[in-house]
C-alpha positions in Angstrom: 0.3 -10.0 27.4 0.6 -8.0 24.1 -2.1 -8.4 21.4 -1.5 -7.0 18.1 -4.4 -6.6 15.7 -3.3 -6.1 12.2 -5.6 -4.4 10.0 -5.2 -5.5 6.7 -5.5 -2.7 4.1 -4.8 -2.6 0.3 -2.0 -0.7 -1.4 -1.4 0.3 -5.2 1.9 -0.7 -6.2 2.0 1.9 -9.2 3.2 5.5 -8.8 0.2 6.8 -6.9 0.6 4.2 -3.9 -3.1 4.8 -3.1 -4.1 3.0 0.2 -7.6 1.6 0.7 -9.6 -0.3 3.4 -11.2 -2.7 1.0 -10.0 -4.8 -1.7 -10.2 -3.3 -5.2 -8.4 -1.9 -8.0 -6.6 1.3 -8.4 -8.9 4.0 -9.5 -6.1 7.0 -9.7 -6.3 8.3 -13.4 -2.8 8.2 -14.8 -1.3 5.8 -12.3 0.9 3.2 -13.9 -1.3 0.5 -12.2 -4.7 2.0 -13.0 -7.5 -0.6 -13.1 -4.9 -3.3 -11.6 -5.9 -5.0 -8.2 -4.7 -3.5 -5.0 -2.1 -5.5 -3.0 -3.1 -6.6 0.5 -0.7 -5.2 3.2 -0.7 -5.6 7.1 1.9 -3.0 8.0 1.4 -0.9 11.3 3.6 2.0 10.2 1.9 3.0 7.0 5.1 2.6 5.0 4.0 -0.6 3.3 7.7 -1.6 3.0 6.6 -5.3 2.2 4.5 -4.4 -0.5 6.2 -1.4 -2.0 9.8 -2.6 -1.2 12.6 -0.1 -1.5 10.5 2.6 -3.0 8.8 3.2 0.2 11.9 3.8 2.0 13.5 6.2 -0.4 10.4 8.5 -0.5 10.5 8.6 3.4 14.0 9.5 3.5 13.5 12.6 1.7 
């Protein structure tokens, strides 16, 4: 039996792409989403593809 435990983490969808373990707002000075709520993510690979979309794939291909 396989058991998966998804750890919810929170990601900034702005240019800083910060990741936090608790819900909150982006605290990165100068980020395009500074002060805006972080988005919940349950990915296991750290790429946040469902939250960041194609941006995550493009940056990891470099």
